[in-house]
Every structure is written in structure tokens, then in C-alpha cells.
C-alpha positions in Angstrom: 8.6 -48.5 30.7 9.7 -46.8 27.5 12.3 -44.1 27.9 12.8 -40.9 25.8 15.0 -37.9 25.7 12.0 -35.6 25.4 8.3 -36.0 26.0 6.1 -33.3 24.3 2.6 -32.9 25.6 0.2 -31.7 22.9 0.2 -32.2 19.1 -1.0 -28.8 18.0 1.1 -26.8 15.5 3.5 -25.7 18.3 4.0 -29.3 19.6 4.5 -30.6 16.1 7.1 -27.9 15.4 9.0 -28.6 18.6 8.9 -32.3 17.9 10.4 -31.8 14.5 13.2 -29.5 15.7 14.3 -31.7 18.7 14.1 -34.9 16.6 16.4 -33.3 14.0 18.7 -32.1 16.8 19.2 -35.8 17.7 16.6 -36.3 20.5 14.5 -39.4 20.9 11.1 -37.8 21.1 7.6 -38.9 22.0 4.6 -36.6 21.3 1.7 -37.4 23.7 -1.8 -36.1 22.5 -5.0 -36.8 24.4 -7.2 -36.4 21.3 -7.5 -39.2 18.7 -5.8 -37.0 16.1 -3.3 -34.2 15.8 -4.5 -30.5 15.5 -7.7 -31.3 17.4 -7.5 -28.3 19.8 -6.7 -24.6 19.2 -4.8 -25.5 16.0 -7.8 -26.7 14.1 -9.4 -23.3 13.6 -7.5 -20.2 12.6 -7.1 -17.6 9.9 -4.1 -19.4 8.2 -2.0 -16.2 7.8 1.8 -16.3 7.9 2.5 -13.1 9.9 5.6 -11.0 9.6 5.2 -9.8 13.2 4.9 -6.2 12.1 2.4 -5.3 14.8 3.8 -7.5 17.6 5.0 -5.7 20.8 8.6 -4.7 20.0 11.1 -6.6 22.1 8.6 -9.2 23.2 9.1 -12.9 23.1 6.2 -13.2 20.7 7.9 -10.9 18.2 11.1 -12.8 18.5 9.4 -16.1 17.8 7.2 -14.8 14.9 10.2 -13.2 13.2 12.3 -16.4 13.5 9.4 -18.6 12.5 8.5 -16.5 9.5 12.2 -16.6 8.3 12.5 -20.4 8.8 9.1 -21.1 7.2 10.4 -19.5 4.0 13.6 -21.4 4.2 12.0 -24.9 4.5 8.8 -24.4 2.6 10.3 -25.5 -0.7 11.8 -28.7 0.7 8.7 -29.7 2.6 6.3 -28.8 -0.2 4.5 -26.1 1.9 2.4 -23.7 -0.2 2.7 -19.9 0.3 0.4 -17.4 -1.4 2.2 -14.1 -1.2 -0.8 -11.8 -1.2 0.5 -9.0 1.1 -1.7 -7.2 3.5 -3.4 -3.7 3.7 -4.1 -2.2 7.1 -7.1 0.1 6.5 -8.5 3.0 8.4 -12.2 3.7 8.1 -12.4 6.8 10.3 -10.2 9.7 11.3 -9.4 8.2 14.7 -8.0 5.0 13.0 -6.2 7.1 10.5 -4.4 9.0 13.2 -3.1 5.7 14.6 -1.5 4.6 11.3 1.9 6.4 11.6 2.5 4.8 15.0 1.8 1.4 13.6 4.1 2.0 10.7 6.8 3.1 13.1 6.2 -0.1 15.2 6.6 -2.2 12.1 9.9 -0.5 11.2 11.1 -1.0 14.8 10.2 -4.7 14.4 12.4 -5.0 11.4 9.7 -5.1 8.8 11.2 -2.3 6.7 9.0 -2.6 3.6 5.8 -1.4 5.4 4.8 2.0 3.9 1.8 4.3 3.8 -0.5 4.3 0.9 -2.8 7.0 -0.5 -6.6 6.4 -0.8 -6.1 6.3 -4.6 -3.4 3.6 -4.3 -5.7 1.5 -2.0 -8.7 1.8 -4.4 -6.5 0.9 -7.4 -5.3 -2.3 -5.7 -8.7 -3.3 -4.3 -11.3 -2.0 -6.6 -14.2 -3.8 -4.9 -13.6 -2.0 -1.6 -16.5 0.1 -0.3 -16.2 3.8 -0.4 -15.1 5.6 2.7 -11.6 4.2 3.3 -9.6 7.1 4.8 -6.1 5.6 4.3 -3.9 2.7 5.1 -0.5 1.1 4.7 0.8 -2.1 3.0 2.7 -5.0 4.6 4.0 -6.8 1.5 5.4 -9.8 3.4 2.1 -11.1 4.9 1.1 -14.3 3.2 -1.5 -17.1 3.2 -0.6 -20.7 4.0 -2.2 -24.1 4.7 -2.5 -24.4 8.5 -3.0 -28.2 8.5 -0.5 -29.3 5.8 2.1 -27.2 7.6 1.7 -28.8 11.0 1.3 -32.3 9.4 4.6 -31.7 7.6 6.3 -30.8 10.9 5.1 -33.9 12.8 5.5 -36.3 9.8 9.1 -35.2 9.4 9.6 -35.9 13.1 8.0 -39.4 12.8 10.0 -40.3 9.7 13.2 -39.4 11.5 12.4 -41.5 14.7 9.9 -39.7 16.8 6.8 -41.5 18.2 3.3 -40.1 18.3 0.9 -41.4 21.0 -2.6 -40.3 20.1 -5.6 -40.9 22.4 -3.2 -40.7 25.3 -3.9 -38.2 28.2 -1.1 -37.3 30.6 -2.7 -38.0 34.0 0.2 -37.3 36.4 4.0 -37.2 36.6 6.9 -37.0 39.0 10.5 -36.0 38.7 12.9 -38.5 40.2 16.7 -38.6 39.9 16.7 -36.0 37.1 14.1 -37.7 34.9 10.3 -37.6 34.6 7.9 -40.5 34.9 4.6 -39.6 33.2 1.5 -41.6 34.0 -0.7 -41.7 30.9 -3.9 -43.4 29.9 -1.7 -46.0 28.1 0.8 -46.6 30.9 3.9 -45.0 32.1 6.8 -43.4 30.1 10.1 -42.0 31.2 11.7 -38.8 29.7 14.7 -36.7 30.6 12.7 -33.6 29.7 9.1 -32.6 29.4 7.9 -29.8 27.0 4.3 -28.7 27.8 2.7 -27.6 24.5 -0.8 -28.4 25.7 -2.3 -25.2 24.4 -5.8 -24.7 25.9 -4.8 -27.0 28.7 -1.3 -25.7 29.3 -2.0 -24.3 32.7 -3.8 -27.4 33.8 -0.9 -29.6 32.8 1.5 -27.3 34.7 -0.7 -27.7 37.8 -0.9 -31.5 37.3 2.9 -32.0 36.9 4.5 -29.0 38.8 1.8 -28.4 41.3 1.5 -24.8 40.2 0.9 -22.6 37.1 2.3 -19.2 36.4 -0.5 -18.3 34.0 -4.2 -19.0 33.6 -5.8 -19.8 30.3 -9.0 -18.1 29.4 -10.2 -19.5 26.0 -10.9 -16.8 23.4 -13.4 -17.9 20.8 -13.0 -16.6 17.3 -15.9 -17.2 14.9 -15.5 -17.1 11.1 -17.7 -17.0 8.0 -16.3 -18.6 4.8 -17.6 -17.5 1.4 -17.8 -19.5 -1.7 -14.8 -19.7 -4.0 -16.4 -17.3 -6.5 -15.8 -14.5 -3.9 -12.0 -14.8 -4.3 -12.1 -12.5 -7.3 -13.3 -9.7 -5.0 -10.1 -9.3 -2.9 -6.4 -9.6 -3.5 -4.6 -8.6 -0.3 -5.3 -9.6 3.3 -7.5 -6.7 4.5 -6.7 -5.9 8.1 -8.3 -3.4 10.5 -6.4 -1.1 12.8 -5.7 -3.5 15.7 -6.7 -2.9 19.3 -4.9 -4.0 22.5 -6.9 -7.3 22.7 -7.4 -8.3 19.1 -6.2 -7.9 15.6 -9.8 -7.4 14.7 -12.0 -8.7 11.8 -9.9 -9.8 8.8 -11.1 -10.3 5.3 -8.9 -12.4 3.0 -8.7 -15.2 0.6 -7.8 -18.6 1.9 -5.2 -20.7 0.2 -8.0 -23.1 -0.6 -9.7 -20.5 -2.8 -12.4 -19.2 -0.5 -12.9 -15.8 1.2 -12.7 -15.6 5.0 -14.3 -13.1 7.3 -13.3 -13.2 11.0 -12.4 -13.8 13.7 -14.4 -12.4 16.7 -12.7 -12.3 20.1 -15.0 -13.7 22.8 -13.5 -14.8 26.2 -15.3 -17.8 27.7 -14.8 -20.3 30.5 -15.2 -23.5 28.3 -12.1 -25.0 26.8 -14.2 -27.2 24.4 -17.1 -25.1 23.3 -16.3 -24.1 19.7 -20.0 -23.6 18.7 -21.1 -20.7 16.6 -23.9 -18.2 17.2 -26.2 -17.1 14.4 -26.3 -13.4 15.6 -22.5 -13.3 15.6 -22.2 -14.9 12.2 -24.8 -12.5 10.8 -22.8 -9.6 12.2 -19.6 -11.0 10.5 -21.5 -11.4 7.3 -22.7 -7.8 7.5 -19.2 -6.6 8.3 -17.9 -8.4 5.3 -20.5 -6.8 3.0 -19.8 -3.4 4.5 -16.1 -3.6 3.4 -16.7 -5.6 0.2 -20.3 -4.8 -0.9 -20.2 -7.4 -3.7 -20.1 -10.2 -1.0 -23.8 -9.7 -0.8 -24.1 -11.6 -4.0 -21.9 -14.5 -2.8 -22.9 -17.7 -1.1 -21.6 -18.7 2.3 -19.9 -22.1 2.2 -19.2 -22.7 5.8 -18.9 -21.2 9.3 -16.7 -22.3 12.1 -15.1 -21.2 15.4 -11.6 -21.7 16.8 -10.4 -21.3 20.4 -7.2 -19.5 21.3 -5.3 -20.1 24.5 -5.2 -16.5 25.8 -4.0 -15.7 29.3 -3.8 -12.6 31.6 -0.5 -11.7 29.9 0.1 -10.0 26.6 3.2 -12.0 25.8 3.9 -15.7 25.4 4.7 -17.6 28.6 7.6 -19.9 27.8 9.4 -20.8 31.0 11.9 -23.4 32.1 11.3 -25.2 35.4 12.8 -28.0 37.6 16.4 -27.4 36.8 16.0 -27.4 33.1 14.0 -30.7 32.9 10.6 -29.0 32.1 9.6 -26.2 29.8 6.1 -24.7 29.8 5.1 -23.3 26.4 1.9 -21.3 27.3 -0.4 -18.5 26.2 0.5 -18.6 22.5 -2.8 -17.1 21.5 -3.5 -16.3 17.8 0.0 -16.2 16.3 1.1 -19.8 17.0 0.9 -20.8 13.4 3.4 -18.1 12.3 5.6 -18.4 15.4 5.7 -22.2 15.7 9.1 -22.7 14.2 10.5 -19.8 16.1 9.0 -21.2 19.3 10.7 -24.6 18.5 14.0 -22.9 18.1 13.6 -21.0 21.3 12.8 -24.1 23.2 15.8 -25.9 21.7 18.0 -23.1 22.8 16.6 -23.3 26.3 17.2 -27.0 26.8 20.3 -27.5 24.7 21.3 -30.9 23.2 23.1 -32.5 26.2 22.3 -36.2 26.7 20.4 -36.6 23.5 20.4 -40.1 22.1 22.0 -39.2 18.8 23.8 -36.5 17.0 21.9 -34.0 14.9 20.5 -35.5 11.7 22.5 -34.0 8.8 20.2 -35.3 6.0 16.7 -35.9 7.4 14.0 -37.8 5.6 11.3 -35.6 4.1 7.6 -36.5 4.0 5.5 -36.5 0.9 3.8 -33.2 0.6 0.0 -32.7 0.6 -1.4 -30.8 -2.4 -4.4 -28.8 -1.1 -3.7 -25.3 -2.2 -6.1 -23.9 -4.9 -3.2 -21.8 -6.2 -0.7 -24.6 -6.6 -0.6 -28.0 -8.3 -3.3 -30.4 -7.1 -3.5 -34.2 -7.2 -6.4 -34.2 -9.6 -4.2 -32.6 -12.2 -1.9 -35.7 -12.2 -3.1 -38.8 -14.1 -3.4 -42.1 -12.4 -6.3 -41.8 -9.9 -9.5 -43.7 -10.4 -12.1 -41.1 -9.4 -12.8 -37.8 -7.7 -14.6 -38.5 -4.5 -15.3 -35.0 -3.3 -16.2 -32.9 -6.3 -16.5 -29.6 -4.4 -12.9 -29.7 -3.3 -11.7 -32.0 -6.1 -10.3 -34.7 -3.8 -9.2 -37.9 -5.5 -9.5 -41.4 -4.3 -5.7 -41.6 -4.5 -5.4 -38.7 -1.9 -7.8 -40.4 0.5 -5.9 -43.7 0.2 -2.6 -42.0 0.7 -3.9 -40.4 3.9 -5.4 -43.6 5.2 -2.3 -45.7 4.5 0.4 -43.1 5.4 2.7 -43.0 8.4 0.1 -40.9 10.4 -3.3 -42.1 9.2 -6.4 -40.1 10.4 -8.4 -41.5 13.2 -11.6 -39.5 12.6 -13.4 -37.8 9.8 -12.1 -34.4 11.1 -8.6 -35.8 10.7 -9.3 -36.9 7.2 -10.8 -33.5 6.4 -7.6 -31.8 7.5 -5.5 -34.1 5.4 -7.6 -33.9 2.2 -10.4 -31.3 2.5 -13.1 -33.9 1.9 -16.6 -32.6 2.8 -15.3 -29.0 3.3 -16.7 -27.6 0.0 -19.9 -26.1 -1.1 -22.2 -29.1 -0.3 -20.5 -29.7 3.0 -20.3 -33.5 2.4 -23.9 -34.0 1.2 -22.7 -35.9 -1.9 -19.6 -37.7 -0.7 -20.1 -38.7 2.9 -21.7 -42.1 2.0 -18.8 -42.9 -0.3 -16.3 -41.8 2.4 -18.0 -44.1 4.9 -17.6 -47.0 2.4 -13.9 -46.2 1.7 -12.9 -45.7 5.3 -14.9 -48.7 6.8 -12.8 -50.4 9.4 -10.0 -47.9 9.0 -10.9 -45.0 11.4 -11.0 -45.1 15.2 -14.3 -43.2 15.0 -16.3 -44.6 12.0 -18.1 -42.2 9.7 -21.9 -42.3 9.6 -24.0 -40.4 7.2 -24.7 -36.9 8.6 -21.2 -36.5 10.2 -20.0 -33.9 7.8 
């Protein structure tokens, strides 16, 4: 039976960030993920915004983790090669009721320590965003809101953990567990492992893992689906800032923004559902999103839709994160992270590290950790195709080289599926949605994926 200081259940962005932090703190870490690849749950579909936390509930754990995560992201982004598109955000009011709510939101932002938030006149808004529809009543700016790459970010976290000694067990479900003599024995689909501490970062399945291991759960996950429409890259000229609506108690509302990959995104919806796996889209909902986008940016009517998708968020009956220590400090449940997990992941990792301390870790903190090679997927930063030495461009829509694909397949965390390869390289994610490159990808990856590509997969 293999023995570890910490077993982390779940390889979403939060689990990856926690693994990185605890590995660098000196722990011998194993990440156990039931899917064949990382980021295969809630983390695979989001709006990819790095939030300042300006609208988080003041004094909440969510706000604490977002603020800490935002700060650390900017501190490590250069070292890990993580792209940041500093676009800023505009919160816009489209009627008098929304306009009346703006001063309270600005005050909340200031109480949350986001001091550069300020009101704008209608003229200032129209000057900054000339393609906006008529009728905006007012708004305020949040200069620190930014766009990031949601997959490269999480991959960098887990790759740094792996390069510095952590293990990643994919395709491995945690079936049961018991605490004996101060240590956990976890039964998994690949046999037993032993760990001094367990960190439950299972996202959409967090409450079920708590029930399975603790016999109880302090929260219940109700998956919240968010559907998105992605417009072609030509639409990126129509918007500069992240356009945010006045938020409600349940959702931040429909956002319009560029993506760091050069597209324009409209979404998400907020639809509670019982299924933890149903990430399907509905034509009526997508058409409503399309119409909403055109209502705010009328010129979107002349732009093609490249893709649609849906993500699931692990919402619960509570407004705040549910991060709790159990079993005399040997088990931490990291639950109900909802829609801000990407921004808060590093802050959550720091909070968990503070909860468990570093006692009994196998090694001392790593003073000079190894750093993984960065991915280059941002349309606003240097790309691999711009560097000589590759043989061909395989995916012409997203300008993905054969060298990038080979680096992903032969790297320390090779993809197991086409979806995993997409998140590492963006193959098949462009205008043609894989029509022209899937056959070539099937040839290149033959015998190298756990789930082989067949034509039509994209």
C-alpha cells in the first residue's frame, strides 16, 4: 500500500491548486481523479475571468479566497507563463432600477478593498464601448478584472506539483475510506492508498465523497448549468472591456466579453438541475443568449457563432464556500465553490494549507521548485506557430502546430482523450470545429490516447 502525506480527491482547478501548494510546502501528495483526464468536471466550462472579488459578500470566505487568489495569480503568472489580458470590466445598468443599485455595488467594492472602482457617465461608457446599443443608463468600471486561460492555468498548477514530486492517479475513483490510528486508508478502483490527510476537492461530487468517507455531509450540491454562445474571432473588435450586468442574489448574470483565445463569449445562464453530468445545451436557451448578445452589441448580428457549450457549477444551499476541517484535522472538505473557483483557487489552496499546517510532511518546503514549460494558447500573446522549427500547422482555425500536439502527447501529463488534447492545444475548437483536422489528429494520436479519436468526435 502506497503512503502519502496528503491525498487530494478531484483534479479540477481547485484540486490542482491545492496539490501545487502542498507539494511546494513539502508534502508527498497524490491527486486522485476518477475521470481519465484533469479538468473533466466543473472546471472544463467557465467564463475564464480573473475576478477581483469586487462583488463578493464582504467578510465572506469566498471574498477572502478570491482576493488572495487574485493577488497570488499576478505574483506567479510571469514565472509560470500564464497569460493575462487586462481588459477591465464595466458593470452596466439598462434601466432605472438597475441604475439605483449601482452606488451600493460601488460601496461594496470599496469595502472589499477594490478601491479603483468608480462610477462612469453614459458618455464615458459610450466612448469606451462605441458598439454598445443605445439605452445604457449608467455604470461603473472595475479596472482590475481580467481574462485568463482557464485550462493552461490549472495545467500549470498540477504540472508544477508533478514536477516537484506529486503523483496524479487518473481514471481512479475513491470508493470508500476509513480513518485508523490517525491516518486514512482509501479504497480506490486501483487498489488502496494510505494518507495522513485527505482533502476533498471533488466539486460536483463533493457532498457524495463526504457521505462516502465521513458518513455525513454538511452541504448538498445542486448542479447549476451555465450555457454559453461563442462568436467568431471577428467579433472581438466589437468589445474591449468585460461587460457585466447588475448582479442578482443567485447569479452574476449574462456576461459579454472577449476570450483570451480571441473569440467573444455570451453567457452563462443559471439553471439548477438534478443531474451532475448533463452538460447539454438547449436550442431555445442558446437562441435567447444570442438575442441577448445582439441586444447589447447589435453588430453581433453580422457575426458567426463558432461554438456553444455548457458548464456545471457545484452550487449548494449556502451562499458562501463550505470549507471545513473534520476528524481532528485529518480531513478537509472543500465544497460549494460555485462560479468563482478559477479566480479563488490559489486563495483556497492557501486557506487549506493554513488549516492543516505542515506538521509531519515528508520534506521541508521547496525553496527553488521546478517550473513546467508554459503552453502558448492566448491569441493576445506569443504563439508556437510564430516560432520556427515546427513541421506543419495541424489545426488551421486555431493555428495549432504539430510540435504543440507532440509536446502535449509526450509531456509529463499526456492527455488521455480528445477533450484533454483540446484543453492542452485548442485543436478542433475553432471555426470548423474539427471538420478539417480530426482525421489527421486520429492518425497522430493513434495508440497514444486512452480513448482513441474517431472521425466525428470533435
